[in-house]
C-alpha positions as CSV (number, residue, x, y, z in Angstrom):
1,M,-99.3,-123.7,45.4
2,S,-102.1,-125.6,43.7
3,A,-105.4,-127.1,44.8
4,D,-104.2,-130.4,43.5
5,G,-101.4,-130.5,46.0
6,P,-97.6,-130.3,45.8
7,G,-95.8,-130.8,42.5
8,L,-92.3,-131.2,41.2
9,L,-91.8,-127.5,40.7
10,G,-93.8,-124.5,41.8
11,A,-93.9,-120.8,42.7
12,E,-96.2,-119.0,45.0
13,A,-96.5,-115.2,44.8
14,L,-93.1,-114.9,43.1
15,S,-92.2,-111.3,42.4
16,V,-89.0,-109.9,40.8
17,E,-87.8,-106.3,40.3
18,Y,-85.1,-104.9,38.1
19,T,-83.2,-101.7,39.2
20,T,-81.7,-99.6,36.4
21,G,-80.4,-96.1,36.8
22,G,-82.1,-96.0,40.2
23,V,-85.5,-96.8,38.8
24,R,-87.2,-100.0,40.0
25,V,-89.3,-101.9,37.5
26,V,-91.5,-104.9,38.4
27,A,-90.7,-107.6,36.0
28,V,-92.7,-110.5,37.6
29,D,-95.7,-109.7,39.8
30,R,-96.8,-112.4,42.2
31,V,-96.7,-115.3,39.8
32,T,-98.0,-118.6,41.1
33,F,-98.0,-122.0,39.3
34,T,-97.3,-125.7,39.8
35,L,-95.6,-128.2,37.5
36,K,-96.4,-131.8,38.2
37,P,-94.1,-134.8,37.7
38,G,-94.0,-135.7,34.0
39,E,-96.0,-132.7,32.9
40,R,-95.1,-130.4,30.1
41,L,-96.0,-126.7,30.8
42,G,-95.5,-123.8,28.5
43,I,-95.1,-120.2,29.6
44,V,-96.0,-118.0,26.7
45,G,-96.1,-114.3,26.2
46,E,-94.6,-111.4,24.2
47,S,-91.0,-110.2,24.8
48,G,-90.8,-108.4,28.1
49,S,-93.7,-110.3,29.6
50,G,-91.5,-111.7,32.4
51,K,-91.6,-115.4,31.3
52,S,-87.8,-115.8,31.1
53,T,-87.3,-113.9,34.4
54,V,-89.6,-116.5,36.0
55,A,-87.4,-119.3,34.8
56,R,-84.2,-117.6,35.9
57,A,-85.7,-116.9,39.4
58,V,-86.4,-120.6,39.7
59,L,-82.8,-121.5,38.6
60,G,-81.2,-118.9,40.8
61,T,-79.5,-117.2,37.8
62,L,-81.0,-113.7,37.8
63,P,-78.6,-111.0,36.7
64,P,-77.2,-108.5,39.3
65,A,-79.8,-105.9,38.3
66,A,-82.6,-108.2,39.3
67,Q,-83.9,-109.1,42.7
68,V,-86.6,-111.5,44.0
69,T,-88.7,-109.4,46.3
70,S,-91.2,-112.0,47.4
71,G,-92.1,-115.6,46.9
72,V,-91.8,-119.2,47.9
73,L,-90.5,-121.8,45.5
74,Q,-91.2,-125.5,45.6
75,V,-88.6,-127.9,44.1
76,G,-88.9,-131.6,44.4
77,G,-91.6,-131.5,47.1
78,R,-89.7,-129.1,49.4
79,S,-90.5,-125.4,49.8
80,I,-87.7,-122.8,49.9
81,E,-87.8,-119.1,50.4
82,A,-86.5,-117.4,47.2
83,T,-83.3,-115.6,47.8
84,A,-82.4,-112.3,46.1
85,R,-80.9,-114.1,43.1
86,G,-83.6,-116.7,43.0
87,G,-84.1,-120.3,43.9
88,V,-82.3,-123.6,43.6
89,S,-78.6,-124.2,44.4
90,R,-75.8,-124.7,41.9
91,D,-75.8,-128.4,42.9
92,A,-79.4,-128.8,41.9
93,R,-78.9,-127.2,38.5
94,G,-77.9,-130.0,36.1
95,A,-78.5,-132.8,38.6
96,E,-82.2,-132.1,39.5
97,I,-83.0,-129.4,36.9
98,G,-81.5,-129.3,33.4
99,F,-81.4,-126.0,31.6
100,V,-81.5,-125.3,27.9
101,P,-80.9,-121.7,27.2
102,Q,-81.7,-119.8,24.0
103,N,-78.1,-119.1,23.1
104,P,-75.9,-122.2,22.8
105,F,-72.9,-119.9,22.0
106,G,-73.0,-118.5,25.5
107,A,-73.8,-121.9,27.1
108,L,-70.6,-123.6,25.9
109,N,-67.1,-122.6,26.7
110,P,-65.5,-121.6,23.4
111,I,-61.9,-122.7,24.4
112,L,-62.6,-126.1,25.7
113,T,-63.3,-129.3,23.9
114,L,-66.7,-130.8,24.3
115,E,-65.2,-133.8,26.1
116,K,-63.6,-131.5,28.7
117,Q,-67.0,-129.7,29.2
118,F,-68.8,-132.9,29.9
119,R,-66.1,-133.9,32.4
120,N,-66.3,-130.6,34.1
121,A,-70.1,-131.1,34.4
122,L,-69.5,-134.4,36.2
123,R,-67.0,-132.7,38.6
124,A,-69.3,-129.8,39.3
125,H,-72.0,-132.3,40.5
126,R,-69.5,-134.5,42.4
127,R,-70.1,-137.5,40.2
128,R,-67.2,-139.9,40.3
129,A,-66.0,-141.5,37.0
130,T,-62.8,-142.4,35.4
131,R,-61.8,-140.6,32.2
132,A,-62.9,-143.5,30.1
133,E,-66.3,-143.8,32.0
134,A,-66.9,-140.1,31.6
135,R,-66.1,-140.3,27.9
136,E,-68.4,-143.3,27.4
137,L,-71.3,-141.4,29.2
138,A,-70.6,-138.3,27.0
139,V,-70.6,-140.4,23.8
140,R,-73.9,-141.9,24.8
141,A,-75.4,-138.5,25.6
142,M,-74.2,-137.1,22.2
143,A,-75.6,-140.1,20.4
144,G,-78.8,-139.8,22.2
145,V,-79.5,-136.3,20.7
146,G,-78.8,-137.5,17.2
147,L,-75.2,-136.4,16.7
148,A,-73.3,-138.5,14.2
149,K,-69.8,-139.8,15.1
150,P,-70.0,-138.6,18.8
151,A,-66.6,-139.9,19.8
152,M,-65.0,-137.8,17.1
153,L,-67.1,-134.8,17.9
154,L,-66.0,-134.8,21.5
155,R,-62.6,-133.7,20.4
156,A,-64.1,-130.6,18.8
157,R,-64.6,-127.1,20.2
158,P,-67.9,-125.3,19.9
159,H,-66.8,-123.0,17.0
160,E,-66.4,-126.1,14.8
161,L,-70.1,-127.0,15.1
162,S,-73.1,-125.5,13.4
163,G,-75.8,-123.7,15.5
164,G,-78.1,-126.8,15.4
165,M,-75.3,-129.1,16.5
166,K,-74.4,-126.8,19.3
167,Q,-77.9,-126.7,20.6
168,R,-78.1,-130.5,20.5
169,V,-74.9,-130.6,22.6
170,V,-76.6,-128.2,25.1
171,V,-79.6,-130.5,25.3
172,A,-77.2,-133.4,25.9
173,L,-75.5,-131.5,28.7
174,A,-78.8,-130.6,30.2
175,T,-80.2,-134.1,30.3
176,W,-77.3,-136.5,30.6
177,L,-77.4,-136.6,34.4
178,S,-81.1,-137.6,34.2
179,P,-82.7,-134.6,35.9
180,S,-86.4,-134.8,36.7
181,L,-87.1,-131.5,35.1
182,V,-85.7,-129.6,32.1
183,I,-86.3,-125.8,31.8
184,A,-86.0,-124.7,28.2
185,D,-85.9,-121.0,27.6
186,E,-86.6,-120.1,24.0
187,P,-84.5,-123.1,23.0
188,T,-84.9,-122.7,19.2
189,T,-84.0,-119.1,18.8
190,G,-81.8,-118.5,15.7
191,L,-82.4,-122.0,14.4
192,D,-84.0,-122.9,11.1
193,L,-87.3,-124.7,11.1
194,I,-85.8,-128.2,10.6
195,N,-83.5,-127.7,13.6
196,Q,-86.3,-126.1,15.6
197,R,-88.3,-129.2,15.3
198,L,-85.3,-131.5,16.0
199,I,-84.6,-129.7,19.3
200,M,-88.2,-129.7,20.4
201,D,-88.7,-133.4,19.4
202,L,-85.6,-134.3,21.5
203,L,-87.0,-132.5,24.5
204,R,-90.4,-134.1,24.1
205,K,-89.0,-137.5,23.6
206,G,-86.8,-137.2,26.7
207,A,-89.9,-136.1,28.7
208,S,-91.9,-139.0,27.4
209,D,-89.2,-141.7,27.7
210,E,-87.9,-140.8,31.1
211,G,-91.0,-139.3,32.7
212,R,-89.3,-136.0,32.9
213,S,-91.1,-132.7,33.3
214,L,-90.6,-129.9,30.8
215,L,-91.0,-126.2,31.4
216,L,-90.9,-124.5,28.1
217,V,-90.5,-120.7,27.9
218,T,-91.4,-119.3,24.5
219,H,-93.2,-116.5,22.6
220,D,-94.2,-119.0,20.0
221,L,-97.8,-120.1,20.8
222,P,-98.0,-122.8,18.2
223,M,-94.8,-124.4,19.4
224,A,-96.1,-124.3,23.0
225,A,-99.4,-125.7,22.0
226,E,-97.8,-128.6,20.1
227,Y,-95.3,-129.7,22.7
228,C,-97.0,-128.9,26.0
229,A,-100.2,-130.1,27.7
230,R,-100.8,-126.9,29.7
231,L,-100.2,-123.2,29.1
232,L,-99.4,-120.3,31.4
233,V,-100.1,-117.0,29.5
234,M,-98.1,-114.0,30.8
235,R,-98.3,-110.3,30.1
236,A,-96.5,-107.4,31.8
237,G,-95.2,-109.7,34.5
238,R,-98.5,-111.2,35.4
239,V,-100.2,-114.5,34.7
240,V,-103.4,-113.6,32.8
241,E,-104.6,-117.1,32.0
242,E,-103.7,-120.7,32.8
243,G,-105.2,-124.0,31.6
244,S,-105.0,-126.9,29.3
245,V,-103.9,-126.3,25.7
246,N,-107.3,-127.4,24.5
247,S,-109.3,-125.2,26.8
248,I,-107.2,-122.0,26.2
249,L,-107.2,-122.4,22.4
250,S,-110.9,-123.3,22.1
251,N,-112.2,-120.9,24.8
252,P,-109.7,-118.2,25.8
253,K,-110.9,-116.1,28.8
254,H,-108.6,-113.1,28.6
255,E,-108.5,-110.5,25.9
256,Y,-104.7,-110.8,25.6
257,T,-104.9,-114.5,25.0
258,R,-107.5,-113.9,22.3
259,Q,-105.1,-111.4,20.7
260,L,-102.3,-113.9,20.7
261,I,-104.5,-116.6,19.1
262,H,-105.8,-114.1,16.5
263,S,-102.3,-113.0,15.6
264,V,-101.3,-116.6,15.0
265,A,-104.4,-117.3,12.9
266,M,-103.7,-114.2,10.8
267,L,-100.2,-115.6,10.1
268,E,-101.4,-119.1,9.4
269,S,-104.1,-117.9,7.0
270,G,-101.7,-118.0,4.0
271,R,-98.4,-116.8,2.8
272,L,-97.1,-113.3,3.5
273,E,-97.4,-110.6,0.8
274,D,-93.9,-111.4,-0.6
275,G,-94.9,-115.1,-1.0
276,T,-92.7,-116.5,1.7
277,E,-94.0,-118.7,4.4
278,S,-94.0,-117.3,7.9
279,S,-92.0,-119.0,10.6
280,M,-95.1,-119.1,12.9
281,D,-96.9,-120.9,10.0
282,G,-94.2,-123.5,9.7
283,A,-93.9,-124.0,13.4
284,A,-97.6,-124.7,13.8
285,R,-97.6,-127.8,11.7
């Protein structure tokens, strides 16, 4: 995996292909990386670069059209051959690895109360608790992500919450079983700048306070640079550059990385022609 030895999470020569209409397309091409305990790693790149496919291959949640064609995954110090759908078992998801997706609407069951969804998560991971104990754990988890009146909110269904509130519930569900790692795949998509920062601050605080690792998948270079210590830059399914945030931003080696940094600098140079502030500009501060 890495010259530094085994880490909490890693991939070696991970490759994923999609088959559509009989045509096979390589989405991830022999990607190798290691994430150490307590480390925050950002995978950055444009849409279609393969970064989300890497995350889903690790989680074992690839869609039917995708298939892992090679690779070894390392989870919690043990190496496992990647299956066709990907890596870790369902039991490991949530208990060992929390997942924050980009779409909270799809992550929450629209017909169940939030309390029921927290109880179901306990049952899925074979955690024993009375109804009162489960409720108390859920209240604490909701309060921990800054939701006011959590006991009352537990009686609500997802459609009764705003987008920012939904995503905070998703963060609570991803972290309340104290996983050693959280994978966040574009976790602020569709949120305003205030809620973007709220969500990212929650993820960073959880990583800092509990020694949790964070794997952040994002197209937003300023966000990754602010919230991560190390970056993995992907393009067309391949890793083109890897290193500390400081080294990559101050001395990028690959032309594509230089283009990413230049495009951000252009957006940060001032306001757009219509006088509005770019979202990249706001996210960088």
